[in-house]
DRENMARMAR-87350 format. One record per residue (C-alpha): z, y, x; residue in three letters; chain. Coordinates in nm, 2 decimals. Layout:
! residues N
zz Z; yy Y; xx X; residuo ALA; cadena A;
...
This chain:
! residues 232
zz -1.46; yy -0.70; xx 0.46; residuo UNK; cadena A;
zz -1.10; yy -0.80; xx 0.42; residuo UNK; cadena A;
zz -0.79; yy -0.66; xx 0.59; residuo UNK; cadena A;
zz -0.43; yy -0.77; xx 0.57; residuo UNK; cadena A;
zz -0.16; yy -0.51; xx 0.59; residuo UNK; cadena A;
zz 0.14; yy -0.62; xx 0.80; residuo UNK; cadena A;
zz 0.46; yy -0.42; xx 0.75; residuo UNK; cadena A;
zz 0.67; yy -0.45; xx 1.07; residuo UNK; cadena A;
zz 0.99; yy -0.40; xx 0.88; residuo UNK; cadena A;
zz 0.92; yy -0.69; xx 0.65; residuo UNK; cadena A;
zz 0.74; yy -0.94; xx 0.87; residuo UNK; cadena A;
zz 0.94; yy -1.22; xx 1.04; residuo UNK; cadena A;
zz 0.79; yy -1.46; xx 1.30; residuo UNK; cadena A;
zz 0.79; yy -1.72; xx 1.03; residuo UNK; cadena A;
zz 0.59; yy -1.50; xx 0.79; residuo UNK; cadena A;
zz 0.34; yy -1.42; xx 1.07; residuo UNK; cadena A;
zz 0.30; yy -1.79; xx 1.15; residuo UNK; cadena A;
zz 0.24; yy -1.87; xx 0.78; residuo UNK; cadena A;
zz -0.04; yy -1.60; xx 0.77; residuo UNK; cadena A;
zz -0.21; yy -1.67; xx 1.10; residuo UNK; cadena A;
zz -0.19; yy -2.06; xx 1.09; residuo UNK; cadena A;
zz -0.34; yy -2.05; xx 0.74; residuo UNK; cadena A;
zz -0.68; yy -2.23; xx 0.79; residuo UNK; cadena A;
zz -0.85; yy -1.95; xx 0.59; residuo UNK; cadena A;
zz -0.72; yy -1.68; xx 0.82; residuo UNK; cadena A;
zz -1.04; yy -1.69; xx 1.02; residuo UNK; cadena A;
zz -1.21; yy -1.51; xx 0.73; residuo UNK; cadena A;
zz -0.98; yy -1.21; xx 0.77; residuo UNK; cadena A;
zz -1.17; yy -0.93; xx 0.95; residuo UNK; cadena A;
zz -0.88; yy -0.74; xx 1.09; residuo UNK; cadena A;
zz -0.51; yy -0.65; xx 1.05; residuo UNK; cadena A;
zz -0.36; yy -0.32; xx 0.96; residuo UNK; cadena A;
zz -0.01; yy -0.28; xx 1.11; residuo UNK; cadena A;
zz 0.23; yy -0.02; xx 0.98; residuo UNK; cadena A;
zz 0.39; yy 0.14; xx 0.68; residuo UNK; cadena A;
zz 0.58; yy 0.44; xx 0.55; residuo UNK; cadena A;
zz 0.93; yy 0.34; xx 0.67; residuo UNK; cadena A;
zz 0.86; yy 0.16; xx 1.00; residuo UNK; cadena A;
zz 1.17; yy 0.19; xx 1.22; residuo UNK; cadena A;
zz 1.14; yy 0.28; xx 1.58; residuo UNK; cadena A;
zz 1.06; yy -0.02; xx 1.80; residuo UNK; cadena A;
zz 0.96; yy -0.25; xx 1.52; residuo UNK; cadena A;
zz 0.59; yy -0.17; xx 1.54; residuo UNK; cadena A;
zz 0.59; yy -0.25; xx 1.91; residuo UNK; cadena A;
zz 0.77; yy -0.58; xx 1.85; residuo UNK; cadena A;
zz 0.53; yy -0.67; xx 1.57; residuo UNK; cadena A;
zz 0.22; yy -0.59; xx 1.77; residuo UNK; cadena A;
zz 0.36; yy -0.81; xx 2.06; residuo UNK; cadena A;
zz 0.41; yy -1.10; xx 1.81; residuo UNK; cadena A;
zz 0.06; yy -1.06; xx 1.67; residuo UNK; cadena A;
zz -0.11; yy -1.04; xx 2.01; residuo UNK; cadena A;
zz 0.05; yy -1.37; xx 2.10; residuo UNK; cadena A;
zz -0.09; yy -1.53; xx 1.78; residuo UNK; cadena A;
zz -0.43; yy -1.39; xx 1.72; residuo UNK; cadena A;
zz -0.73; yy -1.21; xx 1.88; residuo UNK; cadena A;
zz -0.82; yy -1.04; xx 1.55; residuo UNK; cadena A;
zz -0.85; yy -0.66; xx 1.58; residuo UNK; cadena A;
zz -0.52; yy -0.48; xx 1.52; residuo UNK; cadena A;
zz -0.54; yy -0.14; xx 1.37; residuo UNK; cadena A;
zz -0.23; yy 0.08; xx 1.33; residuo UNK; cadena A;
zz -0.18; yy 0.22; xx 0.98; residuo UNK; cadena A;
zz 0.07; yy 0.50; xx 1.09; residuo UNK; cadena A;
zz 0.35; yy 0.65; xx 0.88; residuo UNK; cadena A;
zz 0.46; yy 0.89; xx 1.16; residuo UNK; cadena A;
zz 0.36; yy 1.01; xx 1.51; residuo UNK; cadena A;
zz 0.61; yy 0.76; xx 1.65; residuo UNK; cadena A;
zz 0.39; yy 0.47; xx 1.54; residuo UNK; cadena A;
zz 0.14; yy 0.48; xx 1.83; residuo UNK; cadena A;
zz 0.12; yy 0.19; xx 2.06; residuo UNK; cadena A;
zz -0.16; yy 0.09; xx 2.30; residuo UNK; cadena A;
zz -0.12; yy -0.28; xx 2.23; residuo UNK; cadena A;
zz -0.33; yy -0.22; xx 1.92; residuo UNK; cadena A;
zz -0.71; yy -0.19; xx 1.93; residuo UNK; cadena A;
zz -0.74; yy 0.12; xx 1.71; residuo UNK; cadena A;
zz -0.56; yy 0.36; xx 1.48; residuo UNK; cadena A;
zz -0.64; yy 0.51; xx 1.14; residuo UNK; cadena A;
zz -0.58; yy 0.88; xx 1.20; residuo UNK; cadena A;
zz -0.48; yy 0.96; xx 0.84; residuo UNK; cadena A;
zz -0.51; yy 1.30; xx 0.68; residuo UNK; cadena A;
zz -0.36; yy 1.30; xx 0.34; residuo UNK; cadena A;
zz -0.64; yy 1.49; xx 0.17; residuo UNK; cadena A;
zz -0.53; yy 1.42; xx -0.18; residuo UNK; cadena A;
zz -0.21; yy 1.63; xx -0.13; residuo UNK; cadena A;
zz -0.13; yy 1.98; xx -0.02; residuo UNK; cadena A;
zz 0.14; yy 1.89; xx 0.24; residuo UNK; cadena A;
zz 0.01; yy 2.07; xx 0.55; residuo UNK; cadena A;
zz 0.23; yy 1.85; xx 0.77; residuo UNK; cadena A;
zz 0.02; yy 1.55; xx 0.67; residuo UNK; cadena A;
zz -0.31; yy 1.74; xx 0.68; residuo UNK; cadena A;
zz -0.27; yy 1.86; xx 1.04; residuo UNK; cadena A;
zz 0.09; yy 1.91; xx 1.15; residuo UNK; cadena A;
zz 0.17; yy 1.56; xx 1.26; residuo UNK; cadena A;
zz -0.18; yy 1.53; xx 1.42; residuo UNK; cadena A;
zz -0.09; yy 1.81; xx 1.65; residuo UNK; cadena A;
zz 0.23; yy 1.64; xx 1.74; residuo UNK; cadena A;
zz 0.06; yy 1.32; xx 1.83; residuo UNK; cadena A;
zz -0.27; yy 1.45; xx 1.98; residuo UNK; cadena A;
zz -0.18; yy 1.42; xx 2.35; residuo UNK; cadena A;
zz -0.01; yy 1.08; xx 2.30; residuo UNK; cadena A;
zz -0.32; yy 0.95; xx 2.12; residuo UNK; cadena A;
zz -0.55; yy 1.08; xx 2.39; residuo UNK; cadena A;
zz -0.35; yy 0.90; xx 2.66; residuo UNK; cadena A;
zz -0.32; yy 0.58; xx 2.45; residuo UNK; cadena A;
zz -0.68; yy 0.46; xx 2.48; residuo UNK; cadena A;
zz -0.68; yy 0.35; xx 2.12; residuo UNK; cadena A;
zz -1.00; yy 0.38; xx 1.92; residuo UNK; cadena A;
zz -0.93; yy 0.67; xx 1.68; residuo UNK; cadena A;
zz -1.07; yy 0.64; xx 1.33; residuo UNK; cadena A;
zz -1.05; yy 0.96; xx 1.14; residuo UNK; cadena A;
zz -0.96; yy 0.87; xx 0.79; residuo UNK; cadena A;
zz -0.94; yy 1.07; xx 0.47; residuo UNK; cadena A;
zz -0.64; yy 0.92; xx 0.29; residuo UNK; cadena A;
zz -0.63; yy 0.96; xx -0.09; residuo UNK; cadena A;
zz -0.33; yy 0.85; xx -0.30; residuo UNK; cadena A;
zz -0.42; yy 0.72; xx -0.64; residuo UNK; cadena A;
zz -0.17; yy 0.67; xx -0.92; residuo UNK; cadena A;
zz -0.08; yy 0.31; xx -0.94; residuo UNK; cadena A;
zz 0.16; yy 0.32; xx -1.23; residuo UNK; cadena A;
zz 0.49; yy 0.38; xx -1.03; residuo UNK; cadena A;
zz 0.64; yy 0.60; xx -0.77; residuo UNK; cadena A;
zz 0.57; yy 0.43; xx -0.44; residuo UNK; cadena A;
zz 0.73; yy 0.49; xx -0.10; residuo UNK; cadena A;
zz 0.43; yy 0.68; xx 0.04; residuo UNK; cadena A;
zz 0.42; yy 0.93; xx -0.25; residuo UNK; cadena A;
zz 0.79; yy 0.98; xx -0.23; residuo UNK; cadena A;
zz 0.80; yy 1.03; xx 0.15; residuo UNK; cadena A;
zz 0.50; yy 1.25; xx 0.15; residuo UNK; cadena A;
zz 0.61; yy 1.46; xx -0.14; residuo UNK; cadena A;
zz 0.27; yy 1.46; xx -0.30; residuo UNK; cadena A;
zz 0.13; yy 1.38; xx -0.64; residuo UNK; cadena A;
zz -0.13; yy 1.09; xx -0.66; residuo UNK; cadena A;
zz -0.46; yy 1.16; xx -0.82; residuo UNK; cadena A;
zz -0.46; yy 1.02; xx -1.18; residuo UNK; cadena A;
zz -0.68; yy 0.72; xx -1.25; residuo UNK; cadena A;
zz -0.86; yy 0.91; xx -1.53; residuo UNK; cadena A;
zz -0.98; yy 1.18; xx -1.28; residuo UNK; cadena A;
zz -1.25; yy 1.01; xx -1.08; residuo UNK; cadena A;
zz -1.43; yy 1.34; xx -1.04; residuo UNK; cadena A;
zz -1.14; yy 1.49; xx -0.85; residuo UNK; cadena A;
zz -1.12; yy 1.18; xx -0.63; residuo UNK; cadena A;
zz -1.49; yy 1.19; xx -0.56; residuo UNK; cadena A;
zz -1.48; yy 1.56; xx -0.47; residuo UNK; cadena A;
zz -1.18; yy 1.51; xx -0.25; residuo UNK; cadena A;
zz -1.35; yy 1.23; xx -0.06; residuo UNK; cadena A;
zz -1.67; yy 1.43; xx -0.02; residuo UNK; cadena A;
zz -1.47; yy 1.72; xx 0.12; residuo UNK; cadena A;
zz -1.31; yy 1.48; xx 0.36; residuo UNK; cadena A;
zz -1.64; yy 1.36; xx 0.49; residuo UNK; cadena A;
zz -1.77; yy 1.71; xx 0.52; residuo UNK; cadena A;
zz -1.47; yy 1.78; xx 0.75; residuo UNK; cadena A;
zz -1.59; yy 1.49; xx 0.96; residuo UNK; cadena A;
zz -1.37; yy 1.20; xx 0.85; residuo UNK; cadena A;
zz -1.53; yy 0.86; xx 0.93; residuo UNK; cadena A;
zz -1.35; yy 0.66; xx 0.66; residuo UNK; cadena A;
zz -1.21; yy 0.71; xx 0.31; residuo UNK; cadena A;
zz -0.90; yy 0.52; xx 0.21; residuo UNK; cadena A;
zz -0.81; yy 0.50; xx -0.16; residuo UNK; cadena A;
zz -0.45; yy 0.37; xx -0.18; residuo UNK; cadena A;
zz -0.22; yy 0.31; xx -0.48; residuo UNK; cadena A;
zz 0.06; yy 0.23; xx -0.24; residuo UNK; cadena A;
zz 0.27; yy -0.08; xx -0.17; residuo UNK; cadena A;
zz 0.39; yy -0.25; xx -0.48; residuo UNK; cadena A;
zz 0.17; yy -0.05; xx -0.72; residuo UNK; cadena A;
zz 0.14; yy -0.19; xx -1.07; residuo UNK; cadena A;
zz -0.23; yy -0.14; xx -1.07; residuo UNK; cadena A;
zz -0.51; yy -0.08; xx -0.82; residuo UNK; cadena A;
zz -0.76; yy 0.20; xx -0.81; residuo UNK; cadena A;
zz -0.99; yy 0.17; xx -1.11; residuo UNK; cadena A;
zz -1.35; yy 0.05; xx -1.07; residuo UNK; cadena A;
zz -1.46; yy 0.38; xx -1.23; residuo UNK; cadena A;
zz -1.27; yy 0.59; xx -0.97; residuo UNK; cadena A;
zz -1.39; yy 0.37; xx -0.68; residuo UNK; cadena A;
zz -1.75; yy 0.39; xx -0.80; residuo UNK; cadena A;
zz -1.74; yy 0.77; xx -0.82; residuo UNK; cadena A;
zz -1.61; yy 0.79; xx -0.47; residuo UNK; cadena A;
zz -1.85; yy 0.53; xx -0.33; residuo UNK; cadena A;
zz -2.14; yy 0.71; xx -0.49; residuo UNK; cadena A;
zz -2.04; yy 1.04; xx -0.34; residuo UNK; cadena A;
zz -1.98; yy 0.95; xx 0.02; residuo UNK; cadena A;
zz -2.18; yy 0.78; xx 0.30; residuo UNK; cadena A;
zz -1.89; yy 0.64; xx 0.49; residuo UNK; cadena A;
zz -1.70; yy 0.31; xx 0.44; residuo UNK; cadena A;
zz -1.45; yy 0.31; xx 0.15; residuo UNK; cadena A;
zz -1.12; yy 0.13; xx 0.20; residuo UNK; cadena A;
zz -0.92; yy 0.03; xx -0.11; residuo UNK; cadena A;
zz -0.56; yy -0.10; xx -0.11; residuo UNK; cadena A;
zz -0.26; yy -0.13; xx -0.33; residuo UNK; cadena A;
zz -0.20; yy -0.32; xx -0.65; residuo UNK; cadena A;
zz -0.47; yy -0.59; xx -0.60; residuo UNK; cadena A;
zz -0.31; yy -0.92; xx -0.72; residuo UNK; cadena A;
zz -0.59; yy -1.15; xx -0.84; residuo UNK; cadena A;
zz -0.93; yy -1.27; xx -0.73; residuo UNK; cadena A;
zz -1.08; yy -1.10; xx -1.03; residuo UNK; cadena A;
zz -0.93; yy -0.77; xx -0.93; residuo UNK; cadena A;
zz -1.06; yy -0.80; xx -0.58; residuo UNK; cadena A;
zz -1.40; yy -0.89; xx -0.70; residuo UNK; cadena A;
zz -1.40; yy -0.58; xx -0.93; residuo UNK; cadena A;
zz -1.29; yy -0.36; xx -0.65; residuo UNK; cadena A;
zz -1.57; yy -0.49; xx -0.42; residuo UNK; cadena A;
zz -1.83; yy -0.46; xx -0.70; residuo UNK; cadena A;
zz -1.73; yy -0.10; xx -0.77; residuo UNK; cadena A;
zz -1.82; yy -0.01; xx -0.41; residuo UNK; cadena A;
zz -1.52; yy -0.09; xx -0.18; residuo UNK; cadena A;
zz -1.64; yy -0.18; xx 0.17; residuo UNK; cadena A;
zz -1.29; yy -0.30; xx 0.28; residuo UNK; cadena A;
zz -1.02; yy -0.45; xx 0.06; residuo UNK; cadena A;
zz -0.66; yy -0.43; xx 0.19; residuo UNK; cadena A;
zz -0.38; yy -0.66; xx 0.07; residuo UNK; cadena A;
zz -0.02; yy -0.68; xx 0.19; residuo UNK; cadena A;
zz 0.26; yy -0.74; xx -0.06; residuo UNK; cadena A;
zz 0.09; yy -1.01; xx -0.27; residuo UNK; cadena A;
zz 0.03; yy -1.22; xx 0.04; residuo UNK; cadena A;
zz 0.39; yy -1.19; xx 0.14; residuo UNK; cadena A;
zz 0.48; yy -1.33; xx -0.20; residuo UNK; cadena A;
zz 0.21; yy -1.59; xx -0.21; residuo UNK; cadena A;
zz 0.02; yy -1.68; xx 0.11; residuo UNK; cadena A;
zz -0.22; yy -1.90; xx -0.09; residuo UNK; cadena A;
zz -0.36; yy -1.58; xx -0.24; residuo UNK; cadena A;
zz -0.57; yy -1.55; xx 0.08; residuo UNK; cadena A;
zz -0.80; yy -1.82; xx -0.05; residuo UNK; cadena A;
zz -0.88; yy -1.61; xx -0.36; residuo UNK; cadena A;
zz -0.94; yy -1.30; xx -0.15; residuo UNK; cadena A;
zz -1.18; yy -1.49; xx 0.07; residuo UNK; cadena A;
zz -1.37; yy -1.62; xx -0.23; residuo UNK; cadena A;
zz -1.39; yy -1.26; xx -0.37; residuo UNK; cadena A;
zz -1.52; yy -1.14; xx -0.04; residuo UNK; cadena A;
zz -1.78; yy -1.42; xx -0.03; residuo UNK; cadena A;
zz -1.89; yy -1.33; xx -0.38; residuo UNK; cadena A;
zz -1.93; yy -0.97; xx -0.28; residuo UNK; cadena A;
zz -2.14; yy -1.05; xx 0.03; residuo UNK; cadena A;
zz -2.36; yy -1.29; xx -0.17; residuo UNK; cadena A;
zz -2.43; yy -1.06; xx -0.46; residuo UNK; cadena A;
């Protein structure tokens, strides 16, 4: 499956129109909405703009407890299991628990694993955690397995926005082999060949954001990679 990450702080009406009016947009399965530095109010405005333009499922990719809005269809309840920051393992979840309960959103418990993408990204800086090195697939796999044993429904391998490289096929394969839940991979995917390699390694969902902002035509290549994966 294919997801597009929409950053409310970066997406203008014009950019949303360019994405959604693209004739290939129908092949996108859903939209993730959020980011590490989303300012108060911008996620609400962005969701309103998206709801006017598409009926694709909208899933919040939250960076803080403030980023909860019942205009969306669901939310990734992220636990940063690759780090040791207790605030991002359980602290913020306690803050948002009652708000989430009242929201009516579908809550998708997600084990979030940061992978080294070759540069310090916003999410690693804000979270104060060290990403898992690319050459340590065994650590990534054991971390993902522990997450599923704790009841997490999804595993998200992320190199972060603007990463120089995506999670390696070896690391993705190690995680995919170890867990029986869907594996999401995002960050650093910039070519059709890279997307195909990520799918072939075991990713169930590929997420792209930055590259599409720079080049909307990249959507065609992503859809071709998705088709190749589903036909193999």
